[in-house]
N, C-alpha and C positions, 0 to 999 in steps of 0.2 A: 564767861557762863550767863545762860541768860535762863533763870527759872523763867514757862510762859504759863503755863499751866497745871493744876490736875487734878485729877477726879478717876474717885475709886470703884472701882467695877467691881459685882457680886461675884462672883467666887465659878468662873461661867464652866464650867468642860470643855476644850478644845477639842476633844480625843475620840473619835470613829469608834468605829468595833473590839478597838481592844484591850485587854488585863489592862494597860499601865494609862496615864493621862495628865495632861497638865495641868494644868488648873492655874489664868489672870488678875490677881491683890490687888494689882493698881499700878497705872498709863500715867505713866508723867511728860511733858514733853518742855527739852530744854533747845538753845541752840548757840555751838559751837562752835572756836575757833578754827578754821583750817590752810592749811598750807597752796598756794598751788601756784602754775605758770605766774600766775599774772598777780601773784603776791596774796595777801589775807583776807579771806570772806568769813563768811558766819555756811552752816549750815544745821537744817534742823537734828536733833538726836529726840532719842526716848529712851526709859525709863521703867521698867517694871515690873512685879516680883511676882515671882513664878510659887506654883507646890506643883514637886513633881510625885508622882506615884509612878518610882522603876517599877522593871520585869518580875522582879521579885518581890516587892510586896510592902520595900522601904517605900520613904516616903523622906523630902528634901524641900527646904523655901531656896533659891536662888532670886537671884537678882540676874538680867540681860539689859544688854545695856547697848543703846544702836545709836547710829551717823548712818545719813541721808545726804547722796546726793543727786540734788534735782540737777542738774547739767547733766549728766553721765546719767542718771538715774541704778545711782552701786546704791547697795549697802556694802556697811558691814560691822556686827555685835556679837558679844564676849559675854562671859556667861560666868557670875563669882555664888562663892553660896555667904547668903544671906548675910545670916553673921555672923562674918570676918569680913564684910566688903572690905580686900585688899587692892582685887582690879578694879573692878566696876565705875563701884563708887569711888574710888578714887579719878579714873580718868572724868568723871563725868561736875565728880562735886572740887577737884583740882585742878585738872589742866594742868597738874605746873609740872608735869611729866609725859603723859603720853603727848604726843600732836601725830595729827591723820593730815599726810599728803592726798588731795584727788587729783582724780584724773582723769582719762579719757580712756589711759588703761587703768581705773580701779581707784580705789584705797587703801594708804597704807597706812598703817598706824607702827609709830616707831616707842616704847617706854625704856628710859639707861636707869639701870638699880645697880646701886654692889659689882661695877664694873660690869657689867651684865649693859647688853643692845642685843634688846627681841621686837620684834618686825614680823604684822600683820600686815598677809595682802588679802584682799578679798572684788573678786570681781562681780560678783552674783550681782545682778542688777532685776527691778524691781521697776511699777508705776510710779504709786505714790511712796509714802516713811509706813502710811497704815499698811499696807500694800510687803512691805520689809518687815514689818513687824509680824507681821503675816507667817509671810517666809520660811522666816525666823525659827520660829514656834516649830511651824513646820517639820524642822531640819533637828531640832529638838526630840519633839516625838519620836522622830524617825529614831533617832538616835539616842535613847535613854541610856541603852547599858555606854557609851560610852559618854557618856554627860555622868553618872553615878561616878565616873574613873579622873572625872574632870576636862573630858576630849583629849585627851594629852593626843601627840599626831598619832593617827594610825599606825597598826605592825602593816607594815611589805605584804605584798601578799593575800588580803583584805580586804571583804570591796567596795565596802564603810568609811564612808572620809566624806570630811565637813569642808563648808566651803569655802576654801580656804588657801593658801599658803603661809607655812610660816618658819620665822632665822631664830635663829639667836647667838648673839657674833661676841667670844670673852674679848672681850677691851683691856683688863687688868698688864695688859704685858705694853700696851701702849699707853695709857693711861697711867701716870703718877698716881699712890695708895695718892696722894699731900693732896690732890685734886678733890679728892669728899670728905677730906677727912681739915685736912687745916694745913699747916706747916707749924712750926710742931710737931709732927705725928701725936693723937689721944694715943695712952696704954688703952688696951682693947677698943678699938675704933668703929663699929658698924656702922659702912658706908652708906646711907642715904640713895632718897632718888632724886635723880640728875633734871634740872630742868631744858626738856625741849628747846631754845630760842628759835632758829631755823630750821626749816628743807628748806632743798632747795632743789637740782634740775641742773649742772652742764653734760649737752649729754649726755652718754648711759651710763655714764655717772651718778652718782648722790652727793649732796652734800650740807651734811646736820651742821650744825653749832648749839654742844653740848656744856647749861652754866649750872654750880655748883663754887668753890671757891676761887674758879676764875673760867675765861672759857673755853675752850677745846674744841673745833678744826676733825673733823672726821669727816672721811671722802669713803663714797663707797661702793666698786662699782658694776653690769649692768646688775649679776648674782647676788649683790648688798654684799662681797665681799670685801673686807678689809683690806684700802688704796695705799694711807694714808691717815698719821694724828700729828695733829701743831697744838701749839698753844698760839691764842690769837687774842690775849686780854690777861 
């Protein structure tokens, strides 16, 4: 990850006539590594701190992280509590666990933690990184009630939808606990984050290599269902 520049923005309300609002406190620019069909590339990314006022009057500070693919004009974003940056800050500052794959079909984010593989697919498009920021903030503004709950997957039957598909895969039966905890197993081991070493596509399948105490290959089908898992190093 490379920090390009940082600008502090005055608290500008981006809300319309609604009783709720989104205020931008800071806006940082980065470049991040991403996987593609032709190898690794760098993509522009942004990290903003937002002050949200929900429809019920409650206020909250959140981190908004966003990555943009200029070639295909896709963007994907993440929202997390600014006071507990367990998701977006790790995405931008570590990038040892989150990795993205960008192609004409969209941006796919993979993260592996505690035996669970999380996948987020975004096909939203914008003309530039700045336009993607405005679009993401607009989505948050329109769905502040859902944002207050942590933008969980929408309840069936509700019209409000976030601009991505997501899936969670349990890898605990496919990968032994020693992968995260080492051998011999330690008492009260708390498996941490795995590094996503590589992401590739083979036909309709996905091939990921996760790294912890060794390298583990994970093959997923077109719908991200688990196909196989094996130790490779």
